[in-house]
MARGU-874366 format. One record per residue (C-alpha): chain; residue number from 1; x, y, z. Coordinates in Angstrom, 3 decimals, decimal comma. Example, Ala and Ser with C-alpha at 12.3 -4.5 7.8 and 13.67 -1.06 7.14 Angstrom:
2
A / 1 / 12,300 / -4,500 / 7,800
A / 2 / 13,670 / -1,060 / 7,140
! end
This chain:
203
A / 1 / 129,180 / 114,360 / 69,086
A / 2 / 126,721 / 114,896 / 71,879
A / 3 / 123,479 / 112,940 / 71,551
A / 4 / 120,295 / 112,564 / 73,583
A / 5 / 120,604 / 108,791 / 73,661
A / 6 / 122,608 / 105,950 / 72,078
A / 7 / 122,294 / 105,938 / 68,321
A / 8 / 119,472 / 103,560 / 67,308
A / 9 / 121,281 / 101,896 / 64,425
A / 10 / 123,688 / 100,331 / 66,897
A / 11 / 120,802 / 98,224 / 68,276
A / 12 / 120,612 / 96,363 / 64,984
A / 13 / 124,072 / 94,827 / 65,134
A / 14 / 123,943 / 91,114 / 64,294
A / 15 / 120,222 / 91,315 / 63,510
A / 16 / 118,728 / 90,825 / 60,077
A / 17 / 116,041 / 93,386 / 59,158
A / 18 / 114,483 / 94,773 / 56,039
A / 19 / 116,059 / 97,742 / 54,229
A / 20 / 113,296 / 100,120 / 55,312
A / 21 / 113,614 / 99,147 / 58,986
A / 22 / 117,367 / 99,578 / 58,877
A / 23 / 117,007 / 102,972 / 57,135
A / 24 / 114,457 / 104,130 / 59,705
A / 25 / 116,821 / 103,289 / 62,565
A / 26 / 119,413 / 105,384 / 60,726
A / 27 / 116,988 / 108,297 / 60,124
A / 28 / 116,271 / 108,153 / 63,850
A / 29 / 119,839 / 109,173 / 64,573
A / 30 / 118,796 / 112,700 / 63,626
A / 31 / 116,236 / 112,727 / 66,448
A / 32 / 118,986 / 111,864 / 68,919
A / 33 / 121,683 / 114,180 / 67,526
A / 34 / 121,788 / 117,645 / 69,041
A / 35 / 122,526 / 120,597 / 66,817
A / 36 / 126,062 / 120,904 / 68,108
A / 37 / 126,435 / 124,610 / 67,378
A / 38 / 123,730 / 125,517 / 69,897
A / 39 / 125,420 / 123,479 / 72,613
A / 40 / 128,670 / 125,241 / 71,835
A / 41 / 126,867 / 128,573 / 72,308
A / 42 / 125,702 / 127,529 / 75,748
A / 43 / 122,171 / 126,308 / 75,019
A / 44 / 121,330 / 123,692 / 77,721
A / 45 / 120,777 / 120,203 / 76,415
A / 46 / 117,182 / 120,291 / 77,725
A / 47 / 116,450 / 123,199 / 75,380
A / 48 / 118,641 / 122,268 / 72,461
A / 49 / 116,961 / 121,228 / 69,217
A / 50 / 117,877 / 118,041 / 67,431
A / 51 / 118,967 / 117,865 / 63,830
A / 52 / 115,614 / 116,248 / 62,981
A / 53 / 113,703 / 119,156 / 64,524
A / 54 / 115,738 / 121,580 / 62,452
A / 55 / 115,126 / 119,603 / 59,247
A / 56 / 111,381 / 119,458 / 59,969
A / 57 / 111,185 / 123,271 / 60,328
A / 58 / 113,361 / 123,844 / 57,235
A / 59 / 110,952 / 121,683 / 55,233
A / 60 / 107,856 / 123,509 / 56,490
A / 61 / 109,470 / 126,909 / 55,839
A / 62 / 110,520 / 125,821 / 52,372
A / 63 / 107,011 / 124,516 / 51,573
A / 64 / 105,207 / 127,671 / 52,631
A / 65 / 107,752 / 130,135 / 51,239
A / 66 / 107,977 / 128,414 / 47,856
A / 67 / 104,219 / 128,482 / 47,578
A / 68 / 103,971 / 132,124 / 48,658
A / 69 / 106,899 / 133,725 / 46,860
A / 70 / 108,661 / 131,344 / 44,461
A / 71 / 106,092 / 129,497 / 42,327
A / 72 / 108,604 / 129,212 / 39,513
A / 73 / 110,593 / 126,690 / 41,547
A / 74 / 109,901 / 122,951 / 41,418
A / 75 / 108,075 / 122,447 / 44,740
A / 76 / 108,605 / 118,704 / 44,762
A / 77 / 112,379 / 119,126 / 44,423
A / 78 / 112,399 / 121,818 / 47,096
A / 79 / 110,562 / 119,628 / 49,606
A / 80 / 112,673 / 116,564 / 48,878
A / 81 / 115,918 / 118,526 / 49,230
A / 82 / 114,742 / 120,072 / 52,497
A / 83 / 113,887 / 116,647 / 53,896
A / 84 / 117,162 / 115,121 / 52,703
A / 85 / 119,587 / 117,943 / 53,335
A / 86 / 120,866 / 116,737 / 56,739
A / 87 / 121,096 / 112,994 / 55,978
A / 88 / 124,832 / 113,369 / 55,731
A / 89 / 124,888 / 113,900 / 59,516
A / 90 / 123,423 / 110,465 / 60,249
A / 91 / 126,814 / 108,782 / 60,290
A / 92 / 129,166 / 111,759 / 59,903
A / 93 / 127,737 / 113,849 / 62,761
A / 94 / 126,997 / 117,576 / 62,933
A / 95 / 130,291 / 119,391 / 62,383
A / 96 / 130,562 / 123,074 / 63,234
A / 97 / 133,314 / 125,597 / 62,389
A / 98 / 134,737 / 125,062 / 65,899
A / 99 / 135,521 / 121,438 / 64,975
A / 100 / 138,139 / 122,630 / 62,439
A / 101 / 137,144 / 120,015 / 59,884
A / 102 / 138,073 / 120,975 / 56,329
A / 103 / 135,061 / 121,633 / 54,095
A / 104 / 136,227 / 118,979 / 51,614
A / 105 / 136,563 / 116,377 / 54,374
A / 106 / 133,145 / 117,264 / 55,812
A / 107 / 131,662 / 116,867 / 52,327
A / 108 / 133,384 / 113,500 / 51,842
A / 109 / 132,148 / 112,102 / 55,145
A / 110 / 128,598 / 113,327 / 54,617
A / 111 / 128,485 / 111,893 / 51,112
A / 112 / 129,600 / 108,466 / 52,467
A / 113 / 126,830 / 108,723 / 55,065
A / 114 / 124,114 / 109,561 / 52,540
A / 115 / 125,218 / 106,839 / 50,136
A / 116 / 125,215 / 104,303 / 52,952
A / 117 / 121,649 / 105,166 / 53,944
A / 118 / 120,065 / 105,697 / 50,526
A / 119 / 121,773 / 102,949 / 48,528
A / 120 / 119,666 / 100,268 / 50,224
A / 121 / 116,321 / 101,919 / 49,404
A / 122 / 114,171 / 101,739 / 46,249
A / 123 / 114,681 / 104,991 / 44,332
A / 124 / 117,712 / 105,738 / 46,472
A / 125 / 119,765 / 106,840 / 43,481
A / 126 / 117,208 / 109,539 / 42,659
A / 127 / 117,290 / 110,894 / 46,219
A / 128 / 121,084 / 110,668 / 46,344
A / 129 / 121,266 / 112,792 / 43,170
A / 130 / 118,976 / 115,361 / 44,799
A / 131 / 121,128 / 115,471 / 47,929
A / 132 / 124,265 / 115,958 / 45,808
A / 133 / 122,481 / 118,713 / 43,836
A / 134 / 121,587 / 120,424 / 47,124
A / 135 / 125,062 / 120,040 / 48,511
A / 136 / 126,634 / 121,496 / 45,377
A / 137 / 124,040 / 124,302 / 45,040
A / 138 / 123,824 / 123,644 / 41,313
A / 139 / 120,118 / 124,519 / 40,778
A / 140 / 117,761 / 127,325 / 41,821
A / 141 / 115,941 / 124,854 / 44,070
A / 142 / 119,172 / 123,831 / 45,783
A / 143 / 120,222 / 127,421 / 46,337
A / 144 / 116,794 / 128,248 / 47,701
A / 145 / 116,868 / 125,399 / 50,232
A / 146 / 120,408 / 126,409 / 51,276
A / 147 / 119,084 / 129,884 / 52,029
A / 148 / 116,095 / 128,534 / 53,927
A / 149 / 118,477 / 126,324 / 55,941
A / 150 / 120,211 / 129,480 / 57,172
A / 151 / 116,946 / 131,405 / 57,588
A / 152 / 115,660 / 128,683 / 59,899
A / 153 / 118,778 / 129,052 / 62,001
A / 154 / 117,947 / 132,756 / 62,388
A / 155 / 114,384 / 131,982 / 63,364
A / 156 / 115,515 / 129,404 / 65,934
A / 157 / 118,008 / 131,912 / 67,293
A / 158 / 115,132 / 134,344 / 67,706
A / 159 / 113,190 / 131,767 / 69,712
A / 160 / 116,209 / 131,157 / 71,941
A / 161 / 116,578 / 134,917 / 72,286
A / 162 / 113,000 / 135,197 / 73,473
A / 163 / 113,801 / 132,463 / 76,013
A / 164 / 116,841 / 134,477 / 77,172
A / 165 / 119,139 / 131,639 / 76,224
A / 166 / 121,281 / 133,342 / 73,576
A / 167 / 121,891 / 136,727 / 71,939
A / 168 / 120,533 / 136,108 / 68,443
A / 169 / 122,205 / 139,046 / 66,674
A / 170 / 125,249 / 137,163 / 65,351
A / 171 / 122,943 / 134,463 / 63,963
A / 172 / 120,822 / 137,110 / 62,212
A / 173 / 124,007 / 138,591 / 60,698
A / 174 / 125,152 / 135,173 / 59,508
A / 175 / 121,781 / 134,325 / 57,970
A / 176 / 121,534 / 137,697 / 56,226
A / 177 / 124,791 / 137,058 / 54,357
A / 178 / 123,335 / 134,185 / 52,371
A / 179 / 119,901 / 135,585 / 51,554
A / 180 / 119,479 / 136,731 / 47,973
A / 181 / 115,805 / 137,798 / 48,067
A / 182 / 114,490 / 140,904 / 49,813
A / 183 / 111,426 / 139,040 / 51,078
A / 184 / 113,600 / 136,591 / 52,983
A / 185 / 115,773 / 139,401 / 54,309
A / 186 / 112,628 / 141,122 / 55,508
A / 187 / 111,823 / 138,125 / 57,732
A / 188 / 115,217 / 138,529 / 59,451
A / 189 / 114,725 / 142,272 / 59,798
A / 190 / 111,336 / 141,573 / 61,439
A / 191 / 113,036 / 139,241 / 63,921
A / 192 / 115,550 / 141,959 / 64,796
A / 193 / 112,677 / 144,261 / 65,800
A / 194 / 111,002 / 141,769 / 68,119
A / 195 / 110,977 / 142,745 / 71,758
A / 196 / 111,828 / 140,205 / 74,441
A / 197 / 109,798 / 139,745 / 77,590
A / 198 / 112,515 / 141,624 / 79,473
A / 199 / 112,168 / 144,567 / 77,073
A / 200 / 108,427 / 144,664 / 77,630
A / 201 / 108,783 / 144,504 / 81,411
A / 202 / 111,109 / 147,475 / 81,263
A / 203 / 108,340 / 149,302 / 79,405
! end
């Protein structure tokens, strides 16, 4: 896995710290871990988002969209799931389809990672249950956050498209396949209609 810097948790070897300090150093891995799929698509490391940046934007999108369009959903659960959804990548890493890792193995490694991080924290069992609920997609809130996760990818692809770093169309197509609500699909359709700076220069 390509990272911006050495993983912070490694600095704690042979040092005794509190559970919250250790957990923070683990959370910080996500700031250092590039979203590997973008690198594989040719995004330069200087422009490539981290997993933490992705999770932050997923959480903000989920917050505003659940308030605007889906008041029937449990907002607290939605926000918690959005914040937690990538914790499996702390120790497992960010696998992409090009890594040829079986879905069951990816799930196993991510579950071990989440359990390692959350088991040391007060209330960790509650958050672990929420992560597992998200991962399994067993509730309306989990399915919603999974859709927002893909929607954010489409939005980020649009930003990279505006920066002339990637052709976003395949990402729009991928995100559209998992959207179940016309209002979320409309966001992707809006992105498809955006003009780039090159389009505007051509008139």
